[in-house]
DRENSEPA-342579 format. One record per atom (N, C-alpha, C): residue number from 0; residue in one letter; atom name; x, y, z. Coordinates in pm, whole numbers, padded with zeros to 5 digits. Last residue first. Example, Ala and Ser with C-alpha at 12.3 -4.5 7.8 and 13.67 -1.06 7.14 Angstrom:
BEGIN
+-----+----+----+--------+--------+--------+
:   i : aa : at :      x :      y :      z :
+-----+----+----+--------+--------+--------+
:   1 :  s :  N :  01285 : -00225 :  00708 :
:   1 :  s : CA :  01367 : -00106 :  00714 :
:   1 :  s :  C :  01290 :  00003 :  00787 :
:   0 :  a :  N :  01319 : -00569 :  00780 :
:   0 :  a : CA :  01230 : -00450 :  00780 :
:   0 :  a :  C :  01320 : -00330 :  00780 :
+-----+----+----+--------+--------+--------+
! end
This chain:
BEGIN
+-----+----+----+--------+--------+--------+
:   i : aa : at :      x :      y :      z :
+-----+----+----+--------+--------+--------+
:  79 :  r :  N : -00081 :  06919 : -03863 :
:  79 :  r : CA : -00074 :  07047 : -03935 :
:  79 :  r :  C : -00143 :  07043 : -04064 :
:  78 :  s :  N : -00060 :  06698 : -03697 :
:  78 :  s : CA : -00195 :  06751 : -03723 :
:  78 :  s :  C : -00191 :  06885 : -03796 :
:  77 :  d :  N :  00112 :  06406 : -03718 :
:  77 :  d : CA :  00128 :  06551 : -03738 :
:  77 :  d :  C : -00007 :  06606 : -03777 :
:  76 :  a :  N :  00092 :  06155 : -03468 :
:  76 :  a : CA :  00050 :  06205 : -03599 :
:  76 :  a :  C :  00066 :  06356 : -03605 :
:  75 :  i :  N :  00346 :  05976 : -03317 :
:  75 :  i : CA :  00251 :  06089 : -03300 :
:  75 :  i :  C :  00220 :  06144 : -03440 :
:  74 :  p :  N :  00357 :  05620 : -03315 :
:  74 :  p : CA :  00408 :  05750 : -03363 :
:  74 :  p :  C :  00300 :  05857 : -03348 :
:  73 :  e :  N :  00319 :  05445 : -03007 :
:  73 :  e : CA :  00272 :  05471 : -03143 :
:  73 :  e :  C :  00328 :  05606 : -03188 :
:  72 :  p :  N :  00540 :  05239 : -02817 :
:  72 :  p : CA :  00473 :  05369 : -02840 :
:  72 :  p :  C :  00434 :  05383 : -02987 :
:  71 :  t :  N :  00458 :  04921 : -02700 :
:  71 :  t : CA :  00539 :  04997 : -02796 :
:  71 :  t :  C :  00467 :  05128 : -02825 :
:  70 :  p :  N :  00466 :  04792 : -02369 :
:  70 :  p : CA :  00392 :  04851 : -02482 :
:  70 :  p :  C :  00487 :  04927 : -02573 :
:  69 :  e :  N :  00625 :  04488 : -02282 :
:  69 :  e : CA :  00627 :  04634 : -02276 :
:  69 :  e :  C :  00549 :  04690 : -02394 :
:  68 :  p :  N :  00433 :  04204 : -02179 :
:  68 :  p : CA :  00522 :  04272 : -02275 :
:  68 :  p :  C :  00512 :  04423 : -02259 :
:  67 :  t :  N :  00447 :  04053 : -01868 :
:  67 :  t : CA :  00367 :  04142 : -01952 :
:  67 :  t :  C :  00460 :  04213 : -02048 :
:  66 :  p :  N :  00521 :  03712 : -01806 :
:  66 :  p : CA :  00564 :  03852 : -01810 :
:  66 :  p :  C :  00478 :  03932 : -01907 :
:  65 :  e :  N :  00296 :  03506 : -01626 :
:  65 :  e : CA :  00355 :  03537 : -01756 :
:  65 :  e :  C :  00401 :  03682 : -01753 :
:  64 :  p :  N :  00369 :  03388 : -01296 :
:  64 :  p : CA :  00292 :  03471 : -01389 :
:  64 :  p :  C :  00370 :  03497 : -01517 :
:  63 :  t :  N :  00410 :  03045 : -01225 :
:  63 :  t : CA :  00471 :  03178 : -01228 :
:  63 :  t :  C :  00394 :  03261 : -01329 :
:  62 :  l :  N :  00215 :  02848 : -01237 :
:  62 :  l : CA :  00301 :  02856 : -01119 :
:  62 :  l :  C :  00371 :  02990 : -01111 :
:  61 :  p :  N : -00121 :  02912 : -01345 :
:  61 :  p : CA :  00023 :  02903 : -01373 :
:  61 :  p :  C :  00104 :  02917 : -01245 :
:  60 :  v :  N : -00401 :  02722 : -01329 :
:  60 :  v : CA : -00330 :  02824 : -01253 :
:  60 :  v :  C : -00181 :  02811 : -01281 :
:  59 :  a :  N : -00495 :  02508 : -01478 :
:  59 :  a : CA : -00533 :  02643 : -01519 :
:  59 :  a :  C : -00453 :  02751 : -01448 :
:  58 :  i :  N : -00420 :  02277 : -01352 :
:  58 :  i : CA : -00356 :  02309 : -01479 :
:  58 :  i :  C : -00381 :  02455 : -01516 :
:  57 :  g :  N : -00568 :  02294 : -01113 :
:  57 :  g : CA : -00428 :  02256 : -01112 :
:  57 :  g :  C : -00355 :  02294 : -01239 :
:  56 :  v :  N : -00835 :  02331 : -01112 :
:  56 :  v : CA : -00752 :  02450 : -01120 :
:  56 :  v :  C : -00604 :  02418 : -01126 :
:  55 :  d :  N : -01127 :  02199 : -01212 :
:  55 :  d : CA : -00986 :  02163 : -01199 :
:  55 :  d :  C : -00901 :  02288 : -01217 :
:  54 :  e :  N : -01421 :  02221 : -01031 :
:  54 :  e : CA : -01340 :  02282 : -01137 :
:  54 :  e :  C : -01194 :  02247 : -01111 :
:  53 :  i :  N : -01741 :  02117 : -00949 :
:  53 :  i : CA : -01598 :  02090 : -00937 :
:  53 :  i :  C : -01525 :  02145 : -01058 :
:  52 :  e :  N : -01998 :  02200 : -00772 :
:  52 :  e : CA : -01946 :  02237 : -00904 :
:  52 :  e :  C : -01795 :  02225 : -00895 :
:  51 :  p :  N : -02216 :  01984 : -00592 :
:  51 :  p : CA : -02087 :  02053 : -00604 :
:  51 :  p :  C : -02051 :  02082 : -00749 :
:  50 :  r :  N : -02494 :  01983 : -00462 :
:  50 :  r : CA : -02456 :  01975 : -00604 :
:  50 :  r :  C : -02325 :  02048 : -00624 :
:  49 :  r :  N : -02460 :  01975 : -00176 :
:  49 :  r : CA : -02561 :  01897 : -00248 :
:  49 :  r :  C : -02526 :  01876 : -00394 :
:  48 :  f :  N : -02149 :  01933 : -00001 :
:  48 :  f : CA : -02241 :  02014 : -00082 :
:  48 :  f :  C : -02340 :  01923 : -00154 :
:  47 :  l :  N : -02002 :  01745 :  00145 :
:  47 :  l : CA : -02024 :  01879 :  00200 :
:  47 :  l :  C : -02129 :  01961 :  00127 :
:  46 :  r :  N : -01970 :  01509 :  00010 :
:  46 :  r : CA : -02012 :  01502 :  00152 :
:  46 :  r :  C : -02052 :  01638 :  00206 :
:  45 :  g :  N : -01877 :  01595 : -00238 :
:  45 :  g : CA : -02007 :  01527 : -00229 :
:  45 :  g :  C : -02058 :  01514 : -00087 :
:  44 :  a :  N : -01621 :  01688 : -00180 :
:  44 :  a : CA : -01727 :  01785 : -00214 :
:  44 :  a :  C : -01865 :  01722 : -00203 :
:  43 :  i :  N : -01490 :  01438 : -00130 :
:  43 :  i : CA : -01498 :  01543 : -00028 :
:  43 :  i :  C : -01613 :  01638 : -00057 :
:  42 :  a :  N : -01532 :  01293 : -00371 :
:  42 :  a : CA : -01562 :  01234 : -00241 :
:  42 :  a :  C : -01579 :  01340 : -00133 :
:  41 :  r :  N : -01441 :  01467 : -00575 :
:  41 :  r : CA : -01583 :  01425 : -00570 :
:  41 :  r :  C : -01620 :  01371 : -00432 :
:  40 :  a :  N : -01166 :  01486 : -00505 :
:  40 :  a : CA : -01251 :  01605 : -00509 :
:  40 :  a :  C : -01399 :  01569 : -00499 :
:  39 :  i :  N : -01085 :  01215 : -00534 :
:  39 :  i : CA : -01072 :  01284 : -00406 :
:  39 :  i :  C : -01166 :  01404 : -00400 :
:  38 :  k :  N : -01137 :  01177 : -00809 :
:  38 :  k : CA : -01202 :  01092 : -00708 :
:  38 :  k :  C : -01199 :  01158 : -00570 :
:  37 :  n :  N : -00962 :  01363 : -00929 :
:  37 :  n : CA : -01108 :  01376 : -00945 :
:  37 :  n :  C : -01183 :  01297 : -00839 :
:  36 :  h :  N : -00712 :  01255 : -00855 :
:  36 :  h : CA : -00750 :  01391 : -00814 :
:  36 :  h :  C : -00902 :  01409 : -00820 :
:  35 :  y :  N : -00730 :  01004 : -00989 :
:  35 :  y : CA : -00715 :  01011 : -00842 :
:  35 :  y :  C : -00758 :  01148 : -00791 :
:  34 :  e :  N : -00741 :  01081 : -01256 :
:  34 :  e : CA : -00855 :  01009 : -01197 :
:  34 :  e :  C : -00850 :  01013 : -01045 :
:  33 :  e :  N : -00485 :  01184 : -01300 :
:  33 :  e : CA : -00600 :  01276 : -01294 :
:  33 :  e :  C : -00722 :  01209 : -01231 :
:  32 :  p :  N : -00235 :  01021 : -01092 :
:  32 :  p : CA : -00314 :  01038 : -01215 :
:  32 :  p :  C : -00436 :  01127 : -01192 :
:  31 :  a :  N :  00021 :  01195 : -00903 :
:  31 :  a : CA : -00094 :  01104 : -00911 :
:  31 :  a :  C : -00170 :  01126 : -01041 :
:  30 :  a :  N :  00214 :  01385 : -00872 :
:  30 :  a : CA :  00244 :  01275 : -00964 :
:  30 :  a :  C :  00126 :  01179 : -00982 :
:  29 :  r :  N :  00129 :  01560 : -00677 :
:  29 :  r : CA :  00138 :  01611 : -00814 :
:  29 :  r :  C :  00158 :  01499 : -00916 :
:  28 :  d :  N : -00049 :  01540 : -00413 :
:  28 :  d : CA :  00027 :  01443 : -00491 :
:  28 :  d :  C :  00028 :  01484 : -00637 :
:  27 :  g :  N : -00219 :  01699 : -00262 :
:  27 :  g : CA : -00077 :  01699 : -00233 :
:  27 :  g :  C :  00009 :  01605 : -00315 :
:  26 :  d :  N : -00482 :  01752 : -00291 :
:  26 :  d : CA : -00449 :  01617 : -00243 :
:  26 :  d :  C : -00299 :  01599 : -00226 :
:  25 :  d :  N : -00655 :  02023 : -00205 :
:  25 :  d : CA : -00524 :  01988 : -00260 :
:  25 :  d :  C : -00487 :  01852 : -00203 :
:  24 :  i :  N : -00940 :  02201 : -00267 :
:  24 :  i : CA : -00893 :  02073 : -00216 :
:  24 :  i :  C : -00760 :  02043 : -00285 :
:  23 :  l :  N : -01111 :  02497 : -00189 :
:  23 :  l : CA : -01001 :  02434 : -00260 :
:  23 :  l :  C : -00957 :  02306 : -00190 :
:  22 :  f :  N : -01369 :  02701 : -00242 :
:  22 :  f : CA : -01338 :  02582 : -00164 :
:  22 :  f :  C : -01234 :  02504 : -00242 :
:  21 :  q :  N : -01522 :  03014 : -00217 :
:  21 :  q : CA : -01417 :  02935 : -00279 :
:  21 :  q :  C : -01382 :  02820 : -00185 :
:  20 :  e :  N : -01748 :  03101 : -00085 :
:  20 :  e : CA : -01719 :  03153 : -00219 :
:  20 :  e :  C : -01614 :  03070 : -00291 :
:  19 :  i :  N : -02008 :  03005 :  00097 :
:  19 :  i : CA : -01868 :  02968 :  00078 :
:  19 :  i :  C : -01837 :  03004 : -00066 :
:  18 :  q :  N : -02227 :  03253 :  00234 :
:  18 :  q : CA : -02188 :  03161 :  00127 :
:  18 :  q :  C : -02040 :  03127 :  00136 :
:  17 :  g :  N : -02316 :  03450 :  00395 :
:  17 :  g : CA : -02320 :  03314 :  00449 :
:  17 :  g :  C : -02279 :  03209 :  00347 :
:  16 :  t :  N : -02302 :  03717 :  00329 :
:  16 :  t : CA : -02402 :  03635 :  00260 :
:  16 :  t :  C : -02416 :  03495 :  00318 :
:  15 :  d :  N : -02109 :  03819 :  00510 :
:  15 :  d : CA : -02230 :  03895 :  00479 :
:  15 :  d :  C : -02339 :  03808 :  00420 :
:  14 :  q :  N : -01897 :  03641 :  00520 :
:  14 :  q : CA : -01978 :  03659 :  00641 :
:  14 :  q :  C : -02107 :  03734 :  00613 :
:  13 :  n :  N : -01794 :  03407 :  00305 :
:  13 :  n : CA : -01843 :  03544 :  00303 :
:  13 :  n :  C : -01937 :  03562 :  00422 :
:  12 :  f :  N : -01507 :  03210 :  00319 :
:  12 :  f : CA : -01646 :  03224 :  00364 :
:  12 :  f :  C : -01683 :  03371 :  00368 :
:  11 :  r :  N : -01299 :  03005 :  00146 :
:  11 :  r : CA : -01326 :  03146 :  00174 :
:  11 :  r :  C : -01475 :  03159 :  00202 :
:  10 :  f :  N : -01091 :  02723 :  00238 :
:  10 :  f : CA : -01212 :  02784 :  00183 :
:  10 :  f :  C : -01222 :  02929 :  00226 :
:   9 :  r :  N : -00892 :  02432 :  00190 :
:   9 :  r : CA : -00900 :  02575 :  00223 :
:   9 :  r :  C : -01029 :  02630 :  00165 :
:   8 :  i :  N : -00746 :  02131 :  00278 :
:   8 :  i : CA : -00871 :  02195 :  00236 :
:   8 :  i :  C : -00868 :  02339 :  00284 :
:   7 :  t :  N : -00515 :  01884 :  00193 :
:   7 :  t : CA : -00535 :  02018 :  00249 :
:   7 :  t :  C : -00663 :  02076 :  00192 :
:   6 :  i :  N : -00423 :  01559 :  00279 :
:   6 :  i : CA : -00509 :  01642 :  00195 :
:   6 :  i :  C : -00532 :  01774 :  00267 :
:   5 :  p :  N : -00092 :  01418 :  00306 :
:   5 :  p : CA : -00217 :  01468 :  00364 :
:   5 :  p :  C : -00293 :  01558 :  00266 :
:   4 :  k :  N :  00016 :  01169 :  00065 :
:   4 :  k : CA :  00038 :  01290 :  00143 :
:   4 :  k :  C : -00095 :  01338 :  00200 :
:   3 :  r :  N :  00004 :  00810 :  00095 :
:   3 :  r : CA : -00035 :  00936 :  00030 :
:   3 :  r :  C : -00008 :  01053 :  00123 :
:   2 :  e :  N :  00186 :  00520 :  00050 :
:   2 :  e : CA :  00149 :  00622 :  00146 :
:   2 :  e :  C :  00121 :  00752 :  00074 :
:   1 :  s :  N :  00064 :  00216 : -00093 :
:   1 :  s : CA :  00145 :  00337 : -00100 :
:   1 :  s :  C :  00094 :  00440 :  00001 :
:   0 :  m :  N :  00085 : -00118 :  00000 :
:   0 :  m : CA :  00000 :  00000 :  00000 :
:   0 :  m :  C :  00089 :  00124 :  00000 :
+-----+----+----+--------+--------+--------+
! end
């Protein structure tokens, strides 16, 4: 039996509305197959929410931000 890393759960709760705005599950195993990540997310979210909307952010969130290209100045038009 392989030993898995601990699962971390973080969430953002809006005190004004009583809604959980963001709920993140990190299974801590970057080398695990995608099916494992999905199974963990469904198991935890299914116990906490009636109809969980699961979104995979592991690939969508870049580890380092993309550099913003410097703007190139446009030539000033002669209005004479």
